[in-house]
Phi, psi and omega in degrees: 000119183277147177250118181280164177298326182300334182289350178267004178296148181246159175068209187294338183296340180297334181285354175265355177300136183304320181296325179292320179293325176299317180292332175298314180291318180291327175297322177299314180297324181286324184277340186297315186288336190302306182292336180290344173243014185226259187295310180296321177298323177298319177299313180301311182296321181292321176296327179279009176068029170283138186294154178299323178299314178294324178297319178300313178294326180298331181295345177294347172306322183286358176296344175305325179293336181274350181242012185293342177296339182295316182256004179298326177301327178297315181290328182288322190239348187249121177285137179282134185306145177068299185297319180292326178290332180274322189245342188107163186298309182293311183293326178298313177295324180298310181295318180300312181294323180292320177297322180292322177298314181301315182295318183284330173295324174298319178298320176296321183299324183267011178256144178242115184298338178284340184246315185226067180298323180297317179299317178299318181296319180297313179293325178296321177297318179296319176301314183297315181292318180289326176293318177298322178294320176299318179300318180303310186285325178291320177298317178296317179299317180299315182291325185276339189278345185209164179285171181299331182300327182266353187297324179297317178293320178297319179296318180295317179294316178302314182292325176297312177298321180299312181291322176297322177294322178295325176292320177296317181286342178263282181298318181297313180297319178296318180297316179293321178297322178288322183293313183272350180231238181236143181278332187249337182239177181277127178222108183299333180296318179299316180292326178300310181291326178300314182286330174295319178294321178297322176298323177295323180293341176295347177296337176304311180289320183297314180295319179298315181298327180284338185262336185281171179261150175292134180296144181269098183240131179278108181259010185297324181297314179292323178296322178293319178298316180295319181294317180294319180293323178296318181293322177300318179294319179295320179297334179273003176102004178286140180295148182305321182293314179294321180297319180296315180293318180295318180294320178297315180297321181296313182286329184274321189248336183261312185299322178301319180285322178298318180299316181297312182290329177290323182287324186252350174055229184294337182283349184301317181293323177296318178298316179295325177295318178297314179298319184290337184251348191301319186259014186299323184297308184281331179291315180296318179295323186298332180298320186264355185301309182289324174298324177297316178300318179297312182292338177277355176091013178281144177275165178299321181295319179298311180296318181294319182296314179296318181294320182296322184273294186284327178297315180296313182301311184288333174295313179295318179296314181297318180295312180297315180296320179299314179298319179293314182297319180295322181285336184265323182244176179290147181301322183295324178296320181286330172300316179296317177300318179297321179295319178294316180296325178296318178295319179297319179300315181292328174293326176296322176297321178298317177298326180301324182297332180272333180283323179090197184295103183215115180296320176301319179291325175300320178297318181297311185290322179292320178295313179298319182299314182288323179295310182294320179295323179298313181293312183295318184291321178301315180292321185290319178296317179298318181297311181295324178295324181292339180275351190268135171273124185301337179293337181231038191304313184295312185290314183292317179292325176297322176299312182296312183289334175290312179298326179304325186253339189300302181294312178301319180293323179296312179297323181298334179299337180264005185296321179296318176300319182294317178296316179299328183276318190243345181096163183294323185297313178293324179300309181295323177297319179295319180295331175290318183293319185291346178272345184291324178301342178301327180300322177295318178295320178300317180297315182294314181296317181295327180296323184265335185213069186295146175236000000 
């Protein structure tokens, strides 16, 4: 991996680096599908009078993001037919997953949850799996395209694009649904056009993937390991075909995990525990946030308007501030700051339940949510990238980002049941509390393995 002179730029000029701008566009492509099978979908389902309990269980669609490590070895080591020969291994997978997202978003657009909830669920699952696959390859591309010195800026740019896409998939989708349908009642036509437009916005990522260059990564070391292991099997009497398949599986699926545990030893489990719990507070809260807005009597236009203005501003502030803080202070300190801010944000949501329908309070909670997420995500992406061996970038980062979401998404599936049982105020208070033990994990991990 070559390091350009531009990677030695200091300060704000690093954000003008071409690689950083590429990651801004790819981050947008990566962030767009998530809310369309998560928060925005919850708003749609609640308007369609789907129960909160069912909405909570429906959020398990997003568990695909928690299991992407299962098929990440395929993306890491296996070229996709035709596209990889035309575009390269990384870009081929990128384009394939983006085309699949566009097609499945169209399928969601033409589905009505009041009539064909199962059909909507099937297309949502396809969106989630293809989106998770896109994340695998974009994360690998980000790690492989530049040296560690530029990774903080790349993470900040990626996260900025990601958060802007989430605002488009959240506020933008709500605005389009209100514009083409009804602002106060359920109108399937509005949601149909909203999701069709979101499918169109995926062209940002598709066009970028077609224009960028394949990263220059030396895979000769891994090829040699695979070749030597295959020969060892053949020498032991294994047939060449079985030896070839076994050697490929060993280098693609076993070595990435073996490498991680060999490098971090006993601390590996603590690191995985931190990754698995870090985002539990905001992920569990996020499932019910839009359903909460509906139940509080806010219209789609109100939520969209506040998100478009204050959400965008605070996303940019959070992303920029996060990148600066990570480069100036230790990553672990900013991780701790992000965990505290997430708890504060959820406490603000709890206060919201007592204030009632208030646009100023809606502005406060949306601003806090985007600011805290910006800071925390910049630090978290940088931390997980620092744990990754570039030889296994796709598989190892997919493992980390899968663990990051697996436990929180599973717990989030019960959020609707919890709200129905205890109410929104207790729910938001609980989501704040469950994020605080993360601070202890950060302290322990940092003590043994400081970053």
